[in-house]
C-alpha positions as CSV (number, residue, x, y, z in Angstrom):
1,M,13.1,-18.8,22.9
2,L,14.6,-17.1,20.0
3,F,17.4,-19.6,19.4
4,V,15.1,-22.4,19.8
5,I,13.5,-21.4,16.6
6,L,16.6,-20.6,14.9
7,C,18.7,-24.1,15.4
8,V,15.1,-25.2,14.6
9,A,15.2,-23.3,11.3
10,C,18.9,-23.4,10.4
11,K,18.8,-27.3,10.2
12,K,15.9,-27.0,7.5
13,A,18.5,-25.1,4.7
14,D,18.9,-28.3,3.0
15,E,18.1,-26.0,-0.7
16,T,21.4,-25.6,-2.6
17,S,22.3,-23.6,-5.4
18,S,25.2,-22.9,-7.3
19,P,27.5,-20.1,-6.6
20,G,28.0,-17.2,-8.5
21,A,24.2,-15.8,-9.2
22,S,24.1,-12.6,-8.8
23,S,20.1,-11.9,-8.8
24,P,17.9,-11.5,-5.9
25,V,14.9,-12.9,-8.3
26,E,17.7,-15.7,-9.6
27,Q,18.2,-16.8,-5.7
28,K,14.0,-17.2,-4.4
29,A,14.2,-20.7,-6.5
30,V,16.6,-20.9,-3.9
31,E,13.8,-21.2,-1.1
32,Q,11.1,-23.7,-2.4
33,S,12.5,-26.0,-0.2
34,G,8.7,-27.6,-0.3
35,R,8.6,-28.4,3.8
36,V,6.5,-24.4,4.4
37,E,5.6,-22.3,2.1
38,S,7.2,-18.2,3.2
39,A,6.4,-15.5,1.6
40,I,9.7,-13.8,2.2
41,A,12.8,-15.8,0.5
42,A,15.8,-15.4,2.7
43,C,17.9,-16.1,-0.5
44,S,16.1,-13.4,-2.5
45,L,17.4,-10.8,0.0
46,I,21.0,-10.5,-0.4
47,T,23.0,-11.5,-3.0
48,S,26.2,-13.5,-2.6
49,E,28.5,-10.7,-4.5
50,E,27.2,-8.5,-2.7
51,V,27.8,-10.9,1.2
52,A,31.3,-11.0,-0.9
53,T,31.3,-7.8,-0.7
54,I,31.0,-6.6,2.7
55,Q,32.4,-9.5,4.3
56,K,35.8,-8.9,2.3
57,A,34.9,-13.4,1.6
58,T,35.1,-15.3,-1.7
59,I,31.7,-16.8,-1.4
60,T,31.0,-20.1,-3.1
61,E,28.1,-21.2,-2.6
62,F,25.0,-20.0,-0.6
63,K,21.5,-22.7,0.8
64,G,18.1,-22.0,2.4
65,G,15.3,-23.2,3.0
66,A,12.4,-22.8,5.8
67,G,10.9,-23.6,8.5
68,P,7.9,-23.4,10.6
69,S,7.1,-22.7,14.2
70,G,3.5,-22.1,15.7
71,S,2.6,-19.1,14.3
72,L,6.0,-18.3,12.7
73,V,7.9,-19.1,9.2
74,M,12.0,-18.7,10.1
75,S,12.8,-18.3,6.2
76,Q,17.3,-18.5,6.5
77,C,20.0,-17.9,3.2
78,Y,23.5,-19.9,4.0
79,Y,26.4,-18.1,2.1
80,S,29.0,-20.8,3.0
81,A,32.8,-18.5,2.5
82,K,36.5,-20.3,0.5
83,E,37.8,-18.7,3.3
84,P,37.7,-20.7,7.5
85,N,35.2,-19.0,9.9
86,M,34.1,-16.5,7.1
87,S,30.3,-18.1,6.4
88,V,27.2,-15.4,7.0
89,S,23.8,-16.5,7.4
90,L,20.1,-14.6,7.1
91,A,17.2,-15.4,8.8
92,V,13.9,-13.7,8.9
93,I,11.2,-14.4,11.5
94,Q,7.7,-13.8,9.8
95,P,4.1,-14.4,10.4
96,S,2.8,-17.5,8.7
97,P,1.1,-18.5,5.2
98,G,-1.8,-19.0,8.4
99,S,-1.6,-16.2,9.6
100,R,-5.0,-14.4,11.3
101,T,-3.4,-10.9,12.0
102,G,0.1,-10.9,10.1
103,S,1.3,-9.2,13.1
104,E,2.5,-12.0,15.3
105,A,6.5,-12.0,13.8
106,R,6.2,-8.4,14.9
107,D,4.5,-9.8,18.8
108,Y,7.0,-12.3,19.3
109,W,9.9,-9.2,18.7
110,E,8.1,-7.2,21.1
111,E,7.3,-9.6,24.4
112,T,11.4,-11.0,23.2
113,M,13.0,-7.5,23.6
114,R,11.0,-6.6,26.0
115,G,13.6,-6.1,29.3
116,S,16.6,-6.2,26.7
117,S,19.2,-5.0,29.1
118,E,19.0,-7.4,30.9
119,Q,18.3,-10.3,28.6
120,S,20.9,-12.0,25.4
121,L,18.6,-14.0,23.0
122,G,21.2,-16.6,23.1
123,E,21.9,-17.6,20.0
124,T,25.4,-17.5,19.2
125,Q,26.4,-18.1,15.7
126,R,26.1,-20.6,12.8
127,E,30.3,-21.3,12.0
128,D,30.9,-24.9,10.4
129,G,32.9,-26.9,12.3
130,D,33.7,-24.2,15.1
131,E,34.2,-25.8,18.1
132,K,33.3,-23.0,19.9
133,S,29.8,-22.7,19.2
134,K,29.0,-24.5,22.5
135,K,31.1,-22.4,24.7
136,G,29.0,-19.6,22.7
137,E,25.9,-19.8,23.4
138,E,26.1,-20.6,27.5
139,E,28.6,-16.7,27.0
140,E,25.7,-15.6,24.8
141,K,23.2,-16.4,26.7
142,K,24.7,-14.0,30.0
143,N,25.3,-10.6,28.2
144,P,22.4,-8.8,28.2
145,L,21.8,-6.9,23.7
146,K,23.8,-4.2,22.9
147,K,20.1,-1.9,20.9
148,V,22.0,-1.0,17.8
149,E,21.4,2.5,15.9
150,G,20.7,3.6,12.4
151,V,18.7,-0.2,10.9
152,G,15.9,-0.6,10.7
153,E,12.7,-0.2,13.4
154,K,14.8,-1.5,15.5
155,A,17.7,-3.8,16.2
156,F,19.7,-5.8,18.6
157,W,23.1,-7.1,19.1
158,S,23.6,-10.5,20.7
159,G,27.3,-11.0,20.5
160,N,30.4,-12.9,23.4
161,R,34.3,-12.9,22.1
162,F,33.2,-15.9,20.2
163,G,29.7,-14.3,18.5
164,G,26.8,-12.6,17.6
165,A,23.6,-12.4,15.7
166,L,22.6,-8.6,15.0
167,Y,18.2,-8.7,15.4
168,V,16.5,-5.9,12.9
169,L,12.8,-4.5,12.9
170,K,10.8,-3.7,9.6
171,G,7.1,-3.7,9.6
172,D,5.3,-7.0,10.6
173,V,8.9,-9.4,10.4
174,F,12.2,-9.0,11.6
175,I,15.6,-10.0,10.1
176,R,18.3,-12.0,11.8
177,I,22.5,-11.8,10.2
178,S,25.1,-13.4,12.0
179,V,29.3,-13.3,10.8
180,G,31.8,-14.7,10.7
181,G,35.0,-14.4,10.8
182,P,38.4,-13.3,13.3
183,D,36.6,-9.2,13.1
184,N,36.4,-7.2,16.6
185,E,32.7,-6.7,17.1
186,E,32.2,-3.6,16.3
187,T,33.4,-4.0,12.9
188,K,31.0,-7.7,12.9
189,I,27.8,-5.1,13.9
190,E,29.3,-3.0,11.1
191,K,29.7,-5.0,8.4
192,S,25.7,-6.5,10.5
193,K,24.7,-3.8,9.3
194,G,25.9,-2.9,5.2
195,L,23.8,-7.1,4.7
196,A,20.9,-6.0,7.8
197,E,20.3,-2.6,5.0
198,K,20.1,-4.8,1.6
199,A,18.4,-7.3,3.3
200,L,15.9,-4.4,4.7
201,G,15.5,-3.2,1.1
202,R,14.2,-5.5,-0.2
203,L,10.8,-6.3,1.5
204,P,8.2,-6.2,0.6
């Protein structure tokens, strides 16, 4: 299950950078967790300034890490905000360095998204201190995916009244973006799309 992969990898995001760094090249250093090599570092794809502008929040720091799951690797970056529950998370799911075909992430996407109108990825957005996260996960599992147009090759929104996340496929990798805050679903999708476009534009 995809939400299991994401939850495990989130726990591995323990490398912290100084706030205010703006260059994707500078941010790339944040991802060196020493646990697993990641060809694509999530923190190199979106700057803290870009997150602040789109999310309309004050980003105080960002931290990243990478974790393996079978033939896949997930690199994650978490942007902490000064404002309550306005943080943003970005994850890049990609083939492992020892991949034989390089298409494992895309294959996993196709398998997971098959019949998406009748299923959900079941992953609730990550918001530190959010006591509603468990209820959100339970509800999101029951909600079908919503197809999102205009970003990447394919994109879906998985959400509920507590939050949600945008999943976007490009080539042999896919990304997951979750934004916090009180905005309605439509606004969160638009914000997530804006962030996704930044990230996709920097994928190798």
